[in-house]
PyMOL CGO cylinders between C-alpha atoms (Angstrom):
from pymol import cmd
from pymol.cgo import CYLINDER

trace = [
    CYLINDER, 19.60, 127.72, 160.12, 23.22, 128.82, 160.02, 0.3, 1, 1, 1, 1, 1, 1,
    CYLINDER, 23.22, 128.82, 160.02, 25.52, 125.81, 159.89, 0.3, 1, 1, 1, 1, 1, 1,
    CYLINDER, 25.52, 125.81, 159.89, 27.72, 126.85, 156.96, 0.3, 1, 1, 1, 1, 1, 1,
    CYLINDER, 27.72, 126.85, 156.96, 29.74, 129.96, 157.75, 0.3, 1, 1, 1, 1, 1, 1,
    CYLINDER, 29.74, 129.96, 157.75, 30.33, 132.27, 154.82, 0.3, 1, 1, 1, 1, 1, 1,
    CYLINDER, 30.33, 132.27, 154.82, 32.70, 134.62, 156.63, 0.3, 1, 1, 1, 1, 1, 1,
    CYLINDER, 32.70, 134.62, 156.63, 35.88, 132.54, 156.95, 0.3, 1, 1, 1, 1, 1, 1,
    CYLINDER, 35.88, 132.54, 156.95, 38.14, 130.65, 154.53, 0.3, 1, 1, 1, 1, 1, 1,
    CYLINDER, 38.14, 130.65, 154.53, 36.81, 127.15, 153.95, 0.3, 1, 1, 1, 1, 1, 1,
    CYLINDER, 36.81, 127.15, 153.95, 38.90, 124.03, 154.62, 0.3, 1, 1, 1, 1, 1, 1,
    CYLINDER, 38.90, 124.03, 154.62, 38.47, 120.28, 154.41, 0.3, 1, 1, 1, 1, 1, 1,
    CYLINDER, 38.47, 120.28, 154.41, 37.87, 120.20, 158.17, 0.3, 1, 1, 1, 1, 1, 1,
    CYLINDER, 37.87, 120.20, 158.17, 35.11, 122.82, 157.78, 0.3, 1, 1, 1, 1, 1, 1,
    CYLINDER, 35.11, 122.82, 157.78, 33.53, 120.71, 155.05, 0.3, 1, 1, 1, 1, 1, 1,
    CYLINDER, 33.53, 120.71, 155.05, 33.56, 117.58, 157.19, 0.3, 1, 1, 1, 1, 1, 1,
    CYLINDER, 33.56, 117.58, 157.19, 32.11, 119.37, 160.21, 0.3, 1, 1, 1, 1, 1, 1,
    CYLINDER, 32.11, 119.37, 160.21, 29.39, 120.99, 158.10, 0.3, 1, 1, 1, 1, 1, 1,
    CYLINDER, 29.39, 120.99, 158.10, 28.43, 117.67, 156.51, 0.3, 1, 1, 1, 1, 1, 1,
    CYLINDER, 28.43, 117.67, 156.51, 28.18, 116.00, 159.94, 0.3, 1, 1, 1, 1, 1, 1,
    CYLINDER, 28.18, 116.00, 159.94, 26.04, 118.81, 161.32, 0.3, 1, 1, 1, 1, 1, 1,
    CYLINDER, 26.04, 118.81, 161.32, 23.81, 118.95, 158.25, 0.3, 1, 1, 1, 1, 1, 1,
    CYLINDER, 23.81, 118.95, 158.25, 23.28, 115.18, 158.31, 0.3, 1, 1, 1, 1, 1, 1,
    CYLINDER, 23.28, 115.18, 158.31, 22.47, 115.29, 162.06, 0.3, 1, 1, 1, 1, 1, 1,
    CYLINDER, 22.47, 115.29, 162.06, 19.94, 118.06, 161.57, 0.3, 1, 1, 1, 1, 1, 1,
    CYLINDER, 19.94, 118.06, 161.57, 18.54, 116.80, 158.25, 0.3, 1, 1, 1, 1, 1, 1,
    CYLINDER, 18.54, 116.80, 158.25, 18.58, 112.98, 158.33, 0.3, 1, 1, 1, 1, 1, 1,
    CYLINDER, 18.58, 112.98, 158.33, 17.06, 112.76, 154.83, 0.3, 1, 1, 1, 1, 1, 1,
    CYLINDER, 17.06, 112.76, 154.83, 20.31, 114.17, 153.40, 0.3, 1, 1, 1, 1, 1, 1,
    CYLINDER, 20.31, 114.17, 153.40, 22.22, 111.60, 151.32, 0.3, 1, 1, 1, 1, 1, 1,
    CYLINDER, 22.22, 111.60, 151.32, 26.01, 111.78, 151.68, 0.3, 1, 1, 1, 1, 1, 1,
    CYLINDER, 26.01, 111.78, 151.68, 28.51, 109.27, 150.35, 0.3, 1, 1, 1, 1, 1, 1,
    CYLINDER, 28.51, 109.27, 150.35, 32.22, 108.98, 149.68, 0.3, 1, 1, 1, 1, 1, 1,
    CYLINDER, 32.22, 108.98, 149.68, 32.98, 108.85, 145.95, 0.3, 1, 1, 1, 1, 1, 1,
    CYLINDER, 32.98, 108.85, 145.95, 36.75, 108.93, 145.99, 0.3, 1, 1, 1, 1, 1, 1,
    CYLINDER, 36.75, 108.93, 145.99, 39.94, 109.85, 147.74, 0.3, 1, 1, 1, 1, 1, 1,
    CYLINDER, 39.94, 109.85, 147.74, 42.43, 112.67, 147.20, 0.3, 1, 1, 1, 1, 1, 1,
    CYLINDER, 42.43, 112.67, 147.20, 46.15, 112.22, 146.61, 0.3, 1, 1, 1, 1, 1, 1,
    CYLINDER, 46.15, 112.22, 146.61, 46.69, 112.80, 150.34, 0.3, 1, 1, 1, 1, 1, 1,
    CYLINDER, 46.69, 112.80, 150.34, 43.99, 110.32, 151.32, 0.3, 1, 1, 1, 1, 1, 1,
    CYLINDER, 43.99, 110.32, 151.32, 41.14, 112.70, 152.11, 0.3, 1, 1, 1, 1, 1, 1,
    CYLINDER, 41.14, 112.70, 152.11, 37.62, 111.51, 151.38, 0.3, 1, 1, 1, 1, 1, 1,
    CYLINDER, 37.62, 111.51, 151.38, 35.80, 113.16, 148.50, 0.3, 1, 1, 1, 1, 1, 1,
    CYLINDER, 35.80, 113.16, 148.50, 32.15, 113.50, 149.41, 0.3, 1, 1, 1, 1, 1, 1,
    CYLINDER, 32.15, 113.50, 149.41, 29.07, 113.61, 147.21, 0.3, 1, 1, 1, 1, 1, 1,
    CYLINDER, 29.07, 113.61, 147.21, 25.70, 114.88, 148.36, 0.3, 1, 1, 1, 1, 1, 1,
    CYLINDER, 25.70, 114.88, 148.36, 22.37, 114.01, 146.78, 0.3, 1, 1, 1, 1, 1, 1,
    CYLINDER, 22.37, 114.01, 146.78, 19.34, 116.24, 147.12, 0.3, 1, 1, 1, 1, 1, 1,
    CYLINDER, 19.34, 116.24, 147.12, 15.96, 115.05, 145.88, 0.3, 1, 1, 1, 1, 1, 1,
    CYLINDER, 15.96, 115.05, 145.88, 14.62, 111.90, 144.27, 0.3, 1, 1, 1, 1, 1, 1,
    CYLINDER, 14.62, 111.90, 144.27, 13.45, 113.10, 140.88, 0.3, 1, 1, 1, 1, 1, 1,
    CYLINDER, 13.45, 113.10, 140.88, 14.19, 111.66, 137.44, 0.3, 1, 1, 1, 1, 1, 1,
    CYLINDER, 14.19, 111.66, 137.44, 15.93, 114.81, 136.15, 0.3, 1, 1, 1, 1, 1, 1,
    CYLINDER, 15.93, 114.81, 136.15, 19.58, 114.67, 137.13, 0.3, 1, 1, 1, 1, 1, 1,
    CYLINDER, 19.58, 114.67, 137.13, 21.80, 117.72, 137.74, 0.3, 1, 1, 1, 1, 1, 1,
    CYLINDER, 21.80, 117.72, 137.74, 25.46, 117.74, 138.82, 0.3, 1, 1, 1, 1, 1, 1,
    CYLINDER, 25.46, 117.74, 138.82, 27.47, 120.51, 140.49, 0.3, 1, 1, 1, 1, 1, 1,
    CYLINDER, 27.47, 120.51, 140.49, 31.07, 120.45, 141.69, 0.3, 1, 1, 1, 1, 1, 1,
    CYLINDER, 31.07, 120.45, 141.69, 33.27, 122.95, 143.49, 0.3, 1, 1, 1, 1, 1, 1,
    CYLINDER, 33.27, 122.95, 143.49, 36.90, 123.58, 144.37, 0.3, 1, 1, 1, 1, 1, 1,
    CYLINDER, 36.90, 123.58, 144.37, 38.33, 121.77, 141.37, 0.3, 1, 1, 1, 1, 1, 1,
    CYLINDER, 38.33, 121.77, 141.37, 41.27, 124.17, 141.54, 0.3, 1, 1, 1, 1, 1, 1,
    CYLINDER, 41.27, 124.17, 141.54, 42.84, 125.07, 144.87, 0.3, 1, 1, 1, 1, 1, 1,
    CYLINDER, 42.84, 125.07, 144.87, 42.08, 128.79, 144.80, 0.3, 1, 1, 1, 1, 1, 1,
    CYLINDER, 42.08, 128.79, 144.80, 38.41, 128.11, 144.07, 0.3, 1, 1, 1, 1, 1, 1,
    CYLINDER, 38.41, 128.11, 144.07, 37.71, 127.25, 147.72, 0.3, 1, 1, 1, 1, 1, 1,
    CYLINDER, 37.71, 127.25, 147.72, 34.95, 129.85, 147.92, 0.3, 1, 1, 1, 1, 1, 1,
    CYLINDER, 34.95, 129.85, 147.92, 32.88, 127.75, 145.50, 0.3, 1, 1, 1, 1, 1, 1,
    CYLINDER, 32.88, 127.75, 145.50, 32.71, 125.06, 148.20, 0.3, 1, 1, 1, 1, 1, 1,
    CYLINDER, 32.71, 125.06, 148.20, 31.07, 127.54, 150.55, 0.3, 1, 1, 1, 1, 1, 1,
    CYLINDER, 31.07, 127.54, 150.55, 28.52, 128.41, 147.89, 0.3, 1, 1, 1, 1, 1, 1,
    CYLINDER, 28.52, 128.41, 147.89, 27.55, 124.78, 147.29, 0.3, 1, 1, 1, 1, 1, 1,
    CYLINDER, 27.55, 124.78, 147.29, 27.46, 123.98, 150.98, 0.3, 1, 1, 1, 1, 1, 1,
    CYLINDER, 27.46, 123.98, 150.98, 25.28, 127.02, 151.67, 0.3, 1, 1, 1, 1, 1, 1,
    CYLINDER, 25.28, 127.02, 151.67, 22.97, 125.90, 148.84, 0.3, 1, 1, 1, 1, 1, 1,
    CYLINDER, 22.97, 125.90, 148.84, 22.75, 122.43, 150.43, 0.3, 1, 1, 1, 1, 1, 1,
    CYLINDER, 22.75, 122.43, 150.43, 21.89, 124.00, 153.77, 0.3, 1, 1, 1, 1, 1, 1,
    CYLINDER, 21.89, 124.00, 153.77, 19.26, 126.32, 152.25, 0.3, 1, 1, 1, 1, 1, 1,
    CYLINDER, 19.26, 126.32, 152.25, 17.75, 123.44, 150.25, 0.3, 1, 1, 1, 1, 1, 1,
    CYLINDER, 17.75, 123.44, 150.25, 17.54, 121.20, 153.33, 0.3, 1, 1, 1, 1, 1, 1,
    CYLINDER, 17.54, 121.20, 153.33, 16.11, 123.99, 155.45, 0.3, 1, 1, 1, 1, 1, 1,
    CYLINDER, 16.11, 123.99, 155.45, 13.43, 124.67, 152.82, 0.3, 1, 1, 1, 1, 1, 1,
    CYLINDER, 13.43, 124.67, 152.82, 12.60, 120.98, 152.60, 0.3, 1, 1, 1, 1, 1, 1,
    CYLINDER, 12.60, 120.98, 152.60, 12.42, 120.65, 156.38, 0.3, 1, 1, 1, 1, 1, 1,
    CYLINDER, 12.42, 120.65, 156.38, 10.06, 123.64, 156.66, 0.3, 1, 1, 1, 1, 1, 1,
    CYLINDER, 10.06, 123.64, 156.66, 8.19, 122.81, 153.41, 0.3, 1, 1, 1, 1, 1, 1,
    CYLINDER, 8.19, 122.81, 153.41, 8.81, 126.29, 152.05, 0.3, 1, 1, 1, 1, 1, 1,
    CYLINDER, 8.81, 126.29, 152.05, 9.99, 127.92, 148.85, 0.3, 1, 1, 1, 1, 1, 1,
    CYLINDER, 9.99, 127.92, 148.85, 13.60, 127.84, 147.71, 0.3, 1, 1, 1, 1, 1, 1,
    CYLINDER, 13.60, 127.84, 147.71, 14.29, 130.99, 145.69, 0.3, 1, 1, 1, 1, 1, 1,
    CYLINDER, 14.29, 130.99, 145.69, 10.60, 131.18, 144.83, 0.3, 1, 1, 1, 1, 1, 1,
    CYLINDER, 10.60, 131.18, 144.83, 10.24, 127.53, 143.79, 0.3, 1, 1, 1, 1, 1, 1,
    CYLINDER, 10.24, 127.53, 143.79, 8.20, 125.03, 145.84, 0.3, 1, 1, 1, 1, 1, 1,
    CYLINDER, 8.20, 125.03, 145.84, 10.72, 122.68, 147.45, 0.3, 1, 1, 1, 1, 1, 1,
    CYLINDER, 10.72, 122.68, 147.45, 8.48, 119.62, 147.02, 0.3, 1, 1, 1, 1, 1, 1,
    CYLINDER, 8.48, 119.62, 147.02, 8.51, 120.21, 143.26, 0.3, 1, 1, 1, 1, 1, 1,
    CYLINDER, 8.51, 120.21, 143.26, 12.33, 120.38, 143.26, 0.3, 1, 1, 1, 1, 1, 1,
    CYLINDER, 12.33, 120.38, 143.26, 12.65, 117.32, 145.51, 0.3, 1, 1, 1, 1, 1, 1,
    CYLINDER, 12.65, 117.32, 145.51, 10.38, 115.09, 143.43, 0.3, 1, 1, 1, 1, 1, 1,
    CYLINDER, 10.38, 115.09, 143.43, 11.40, 116.40, 140.01, 0.3, 1, 1, 1, 1, 1, 1,
    CYLINDER, 11.40, 116.40, 140.01, 15.18, 116.58, 140.35, 0.3, 1, 1, 1, 1, 1, 1,
    CYLINDER, 15.18, 116.58, 140.35, 18.04, 114.58, 141.76, 0.3, 1, 1, 1, 1, 1, 1,
    CYLINDER, 18.04, 114.58, 141.76, 20.78, 117.11, 142.41, 0.3, 1, 1, 1, 1, 1, 1,
    CYLINDER, 20.78, 117.11, 142.41, 24.25, 115.61, 142.88, 0.3, 1, 1, 1, 1, 1, 1,
    CYLINDER, 24.25, 115.61, 142.88, 26.95, 117.82, 144.37, 0.3, 1, 1, 1, 1, 1, 1,
    CYLINDER, 26.95, 117.82, 144.37, 30.63, 117.30, 145.09, 0.3, 1, 1, 1, 1, 1, 1,
    CYLINDER, 30.63, 117.30, 145.09, 31.36, 120.32, 147.27, 0.3, 1, 1, 1, 1, 1, 1,
    CYLINDER, 31.36, 120.32, 147.27, 35.16, 119.89, 147.36, 0.3, 1, 1, 1, 1, 1, 1,
    CYLINDER, 35.16, 119.89, 147.36, 36.81, 118.01, 144.50, 0.3, 1, 1, 1, 1, 1, 1,
    CYLINDER, 36.81, 118.01, 144.50, 40.33, 119.08, 145.54, 0.3, 1, 1, 1, 1, 1, 1,
    CYLINDER, 40.33, 119.08, 145.54, 40.56, 119.07, 149.35, 0.3, 1, 1, 1, 1, 1, 1,
    CYLINDER, 40.56, 119.07, 149.35, 44.37, 118.89, 149.28, 0.3, 1, 1, 1, 1, 1, 1,
    CYLINDER, 44.37, 118.89, 149.28, 44.65, 122.06, 147.22, 0.3, 1, 1, 1, 1, 1, 1,
    CYLINDER, 44.65, 122.06, 147.22, 42.02, 123.90, 149.28, 0.3, 1, 1, 1, 1, 1, 1,
    CYLINDER, 42.02, 123.90, 149.28, 43.91, 123.18, 152.48, 0.3, 1, 1, 1, 1, 1, 1,
    CYLINDER, 43.91, 123.18, 152.48, 47.20, 124.16, 150.85, 0.3, 1, 1, 1, 1, 1, 1,
    CYLINDER, 47.20, 124.16, 150.85, 46.01, 127.62, 149.77, 0.3, 1, 1, 1, 1, 1, 1,
    CYLINDER, 46.01, 127.62, 149.77, 44.31, 128.22, 153.11, 0.3, 1, 1, 1, 1, 1, 1,
    CYLINDER, 44.31, 128.22, 153.11, 47.57, 127.46, 154.97, 0.3, 1, 1, 1, 1, 1, 1,
    CYLINDER, 47.57, 127.46, 154.97, 46.41, 124.34, 156.80, 0.3, 1, 1, 1, 1, 1, 1,
    CYLINDER, 46.41, 124.34, 156.80, 49.80, 122.70, 156.13, 0.3, 1, 1, 1, 1, 1, 1,
    CYLINDER, 49.80, 122.70, 156.13, 53.08, 124.03, 157.45, 0.3, 1, 1, 1, 1, 1, 1,
    CYLINDER, 53.08, 124.03, 157.45, 56.18, 123.77, 155.27, 0.3, 1, 1, 1, 1, 1, 1,
    CYLINDER, 56.18, 123.77, 155.27, 57.56, 120.84, 157.29, 0.3, 1, 1, 1, 1, 1, 1,
    CYLINDER, 57.56, 120.84, 157.29, 54.46, 118.66, 157.03, 0.3, 1, 1, 1, 1, 1, 1,
    CYLINDER, 54.46, 118.66, 157.03, 54.11, 115.54, 154.93, 0.3, 1, 1, 1, 1, 1, 1,
    CYLINDER, 54.11, 115.54, 154.93, 51.22, 117.14, 153.04, 0.3, 1, 1, 1, 1, 1, 1,
    CYLINDER, 51.22, 117.14, 153.04, 53.26, 120.21, 152.13, 0.3, 1, 1, 1, 1, 1, 1,
    CYLINDER, 53.26, 120.21, 152.13, 56.18, 118.03, 150.98, 0.3, 1, 1, 1, 1, 1, 1,
    CYLINDER, 56.18, 118.03, 150.98, 53.85, 115.91, 148.86, 0.3, 1, 1, 1, 1, 1, 1,
    CYLINDER, 53.85, 115.91, 148.86, 52.32, 119.01, 147.21, 0.3, 1, 1, 1, 1, 1, 1,
    CYLINDER, 52.32, 119.01, 147.21, 55.80, 120.39, 146.48, 0.3, 1, 1, 1, 1, 1, 1,
    CYLINDER, 55.80, 120.39, 146.48, 56.79, 117.03, 144.96, 0.3, 1, 1, 1, 1, 1, 1,
    CYLINDER, 56.79, 117.03, 144.96, 53.73, 117.12, 142.70, 0.3, 1, 1, 1, 1, 1, 1,
    CYLINDER, 53.73, 117.12, 142.70, 54.45, 120.72, 141.62, 0.3, 1, 1, 1, 1, 1, 1,
    CYLINDER, 54.45, 120.72, 141.62, 58.03, 119.78, 140.75, 0.3, 1, 1, 1, 1, 1, 1,
    CYLINDER, 58.03, 119.78, 140.75, 56.64, 117.29, 138.21, 0.3, 1, 1, 1, 1, 1, 1,
    CYLINDER, 56.64, 117.29, 138.21, 55.25, 120.23, 136.20, 0.3, 1, 1, 1, 1, 1, 1,
    CYLINDER, 55.25, 120.23, 136.20, 58.14, 122.71, 135.86, 0.3, 1, 1, 1, 1, 1, 1,
    CYLINDER, 58.14, 122.71, 135.86, 56.97, 124.09, 132.50, 0.3, 1, 1, 1, 1, 1, 1,
    CYLINDER, 56.97, 124.09, 132.50, 53.52, 125.10, 133.69, 0.3, 1, 1, 1, 1, 1, 1,
    CYLINDER, 53.52, 125.10, 133.69, 53.57, 128.68, 134.96, 0.3, 1, 1, 1, 1, 1, 1,
    CYLINDER, 53.57, 128.68, 134.96, 51.57, 129.33, 138.07, 0.3, 1, 1, 1, 1, 1, 1,
    CYLINDER, 51.57, 129.33, 138.07, 52.04, 133.02, 138.85, 0.3, 1, 1, 1, 1, 1, 1,
    CYLINDER, 52.04, 133.02, 138.85, 49.57, 132.67, 141.67, 0.3, 1, 1, 1, 1, 1, 1,
    CYLINDER, 49.57, 132.67, 141.67, 47.62, 129.81, 143.14, 0.3, 1, 1, 1, 1, 1, 1,
    CYLINDER, 47.62, 129.81, 143.14, 48.62, 126.47, 144.52, 0.3, 1, 1, 1, 1, 1, 1,
    CYLINDER, 48.62, 126.47, 144.52, 52.15, 126.41, 143.11, 0.3, 1, 1, 1, 1, 1, 1,
    CYLINDER, 52.15, 126.41, 143.11, 52.84, 129.88, 144.47, 0.3, 1, 1, 1, 1, 1, 1,
    CYLINDER, 52.84, 129.88, 144.47, 51.59, 128.68, 147.84, 0.3, 1, 1, 1, 1, 1, 1,
    CYLINDER, 51.59, 128.68, 147.84, 54.04, 125.79, 147.80, 0.3, 1, 1, 1, 1, 1, 1,
    CYLINDER, 54.04, 125.79, 147.80, 56.91, 128.18, 147.15, 0.3, 1, 1, 1, 1, 1, 1,
    CYLINDER, 56.91, 128.18, 147.15, 55.42, 130.68, 149.61, 0.3, 1, 1, 1, 1, 1, 1,
    CYLINDER, 55.42, 130.68, 149.61, 55.89, 133.39, 147.00, 0.3, 1, 1, 1, 1, 1, 1,
    CYLINDER, 55.89, 133.39, 147.00, 52.42, 134.81, 147.55, 0.3, 1, 1, 1, 1, 1, 1,
    CYLINDER, 52.42, 134.81, 147.55, 52.34, 137.44, 150.23, 0.3, 1, 1, 1, 1, 1, 1,
    CYLINDER, 52.34, 137.44, 150.23, 49.91, 136.98, 153.07, 0.3, 1, 1, 1, 1, 1, 1,
    CYLINDER, 49.91, 136.98, 153.07, 47.15, 139.48, 152.66, 0.3, 1, 1, 1, 1, 1, 1,
    CYLINDER, 47.15, 139.48, 152.66, 44.15, 140.01, 154.85, 0.3, 1, 1, 1, 1, 1, 1,
    CYLINDER, 44.15, 140.01, 154.85, 40.81, 138.47, 154.12, 0.3, 1, 1, 1, 1, 1, 1,
    CYLINDER, 40.81, 138.47, 154.12, 38.37, 140.90, 152.58, 0.3, 1, 1, 1, 1, 1, 1,
    CYLINDER, 38.37, 140.90, 152.58, 34.60, 140.41, 152.74, 0.3, 1, 1, 1, 1, 1, 1,
    CYLINDER, 34.60, 140.41, 152.74, 31.89, 141.89, 150.56, 0.3, 1, 1, 1, 1, 1, 1,
    CYLINDER, 31.89, 141.89, 150.56, 28.32, 141.96, 151.75, 0.3, 1, 1, 1, 1, 1, 1,
    CYLINDER, 28.32, 141.96, 151.75, 26.08, 141.11, 148.81, 0.3, 1, 1, 1, 1, 1, 1,
    CYLINDER, 26.08, 141.11, 148.81, 22.89, 142.90, 147.84, 0.3, 1, 1, 1, 1, 1, 1,
    CYLINDER, 22.89, 142.90, 147.84, 20.80, 140.49, 149.89, 0.3, 1, 1, 1, 1, 1, 1,
    CYLINDER, 20.80, 140.49, 149.89, 22.80, 141.46, 153.01, 0.3, 1, 1, 1, 1, 1, 1,
    CYLINDER, 22.80, 141.46, 153.01, 22.40, 137.82, 154.01, 0.3, 1, 1, 1, 1, 1, 1,
    CYLINDER, 22.40, 137.82, 154.01, 25.74, 136.29, 153.09, 0.3, 1, 1, 1, 1, 1, 1,
    CYLINDER, 25.74, 136.29, 153.09, 29.20, 137.74, 153.01, 0.3, 1, 1, 1, 1, 1, 1,
    CYLINDER, 29.20, 137.74, 153.01, 31.53, 136.73, 150.20, 0.3, 1, 1, 1, 1, 1, 1,
    CYLINDER, 31.53, 136.73, 150.20, 35.11, 136.58, 151.44, 0.3, 1, 1, 1, 1, 1, 1,
    CYLINDER, 35.11, 136.58, 151.44, 38.38, 136.20, 149.64, 0.3, 1, 1, 1, 1, 1, 1,
    CYLINDER, 38.38, 136.20, 149.64, 42.07, 136.78, 150.12, 0.3, 1, 1, 1, 1, 1, 1,
    CYLINDER, 42.07, 136.78, 150.12, 43.69, 139.20, 147.68, 0.3, 1, 1, 1, 1, 1, 1,
]
cmd.load_cgo(trace, "trace")
């Protein structure tokens, strides 16, 4: 299965498309909306398993942490694929994980920030103006790089660089 791409910057749109495709392919997947961002985007939670032991993971709390969303989404895909094929997940029987643990994941806590740093918004958009307004409320907080630098467009556009991990299965990409 290869629904979640690990070779491109991740956006809110990517997240939504991946969740739709994963739910279509794995109907046992539990997805719900647990909140809304400042710009009105849905914040999704995913539940894997039915067990009494509860575990929680979240990703993309800060805007420049968008790659953590890819990691969680890829984990969700791998987990579902293992469950569907009744196989091992990283050497652990998936049925044991499914019945022993309830894993709760919020794969993108800050969709507005993720889209801002991945240049989804142009400088004349409502979303960009709203982010700039929010950043102006915190003039004493230095942000030498990151979401505030993106609002001011002070960060130079650099190419995306990918590193192929030891497993040679997934690329890890980032912008320097």
